[in-house]
C-alpha positions, 0 to 999 in steps of 0.5 A: 490240618496236620500238626508236626512234631517240630514244635510239639512239646514231648509231653504231646506224644503221651496217649491220653494225657497228649490229648487232653494237654493238646485241647487245653492249649490249643482249644477253647476255654471250655475244654478246662471246665470239661477238663476240671468236671473229669478229674472230679468225677475221677475222685468221686468214683475213687472215694465210691471205690476206695473210700475215704483213702482215695480222699486223703491220698488226694489231699496229700498231693496237693499239699505241694500246690498249696504250700507253693500258693502260700508261699507266693501269697506271703511275698506278695505275688 
């Protein structure tokens, strides 16, 4: 099966992120669970390496997502 670049988004061209994104979009539902396990493993390794600073930076990065979720819940969507 040949993958053409005419119908692929630009982020498929990024080496590691593109492979994961292609698997999430075109693969099975199990790929999402594998991706979440990979993210959790990276978080655990970061906390082991850098301590609570890595956990705090992860929490800080998720603030906009949680804020948008709270706004959507408030609006009833």
